[in-house]
Steps between C-alpha positions, in 0.01 A plus 500: 500500500621232742245385756679640807549840339135503397403430861724783620333739259159379616591553867633849438181585313274373777694614807704794377873545570661208685844412632713202404407338831126554436528334161712212625243417770206529259662284234672253734836553330836631614599863515771428244241367255280806548794736447582325175144524371471865603822579313358343186171690538691822554706437186175451306369831634210349696623551859679786674596605852223684686679624811588350834304334783644571846630190679640404840858478376489678164244613243382253234467593136146502363439385144201595291371484143578755233236640261641265233387200706139594431540336157545163673141494627181415311344776293162550335596775257392311191156416632450855626613654173278262301196605703582868456542465120179297473305764689645782291421317177145427612440865590682657204703304244631826356629612837693175539665544161598857585635394837719225353619737231616740774679213671673410174605863463641491855701185417627668186604812690684278750688285247535704182802702621695172519449421131440837331870581439564157345471385139447177314587168658634676808154643571331167450747337739443762767123468459536123548695563821219720630247231420708249695508733801121520489459121498407433136783246442575635149720377220601689184565301182637624171311371194542542125249784497582671830446393859259300715454606862357225720357521850498168686314641799235767555505650850151635436347176366241476778364838390557464127293181480184695584597838359651531154556868581790389719664342194449823310666691783809274490508519118506880511787495748696246293468704183633808678798305632607356164403813308297313240164348424481138620287227346388241754523155340456286812329570831517333844150628569369297207668177609830524314812389687637854477414842363693607193536826309646547154689814401725596211879551512623812686534808282773758538264742673434258781150395391431165343340439164165329518497146363169339400548198728231237498379244741550136388124488447512785248421843653687702759354431841365783711385455860125469527 
């Protein structure tokens, strides 16, 4: 975000709804410049009109932040979640596994309707699209024995590093999406440049045939 727009967002966060005149004085810029920046922030969904402030000649429009603008400010979700998982695991490792399994089931219930009617390559493609929406940066490659699904990013890496159960949760969700058993052959958590899963070619029934893929070192790699 451009510096002036970032300063506008910061002012609206600290002071609440402001007028164009308020912002121009605080930023030492022209009203025209403020109007242009507000228009851009409105187009991005971060700013909206918040009513009118009575004036001597005519009311002035007040501008404020939308709920979407909250994403622009620092968050501590990862640290908080990591502490929660660590405490759960320390108190009851079994409870943590059951909790993450329920989360995986919730993800499956959310996303499965989007892939369930599909078959073969079409299902794999739709599953890849869902992964992209969730921030996994996936690619799907056809091989001589089937397919390789790669993830170039893990949105849960901060948690997965300390808790392999998080990897198991994601794996359960992935298998439900593609409708087949996946063999993990590379893993970001273990220092690989990406995570990769091998699966056989799509069958007519929509599931894929398992292929005994192997890691370059010899055995299929499972998260540890």
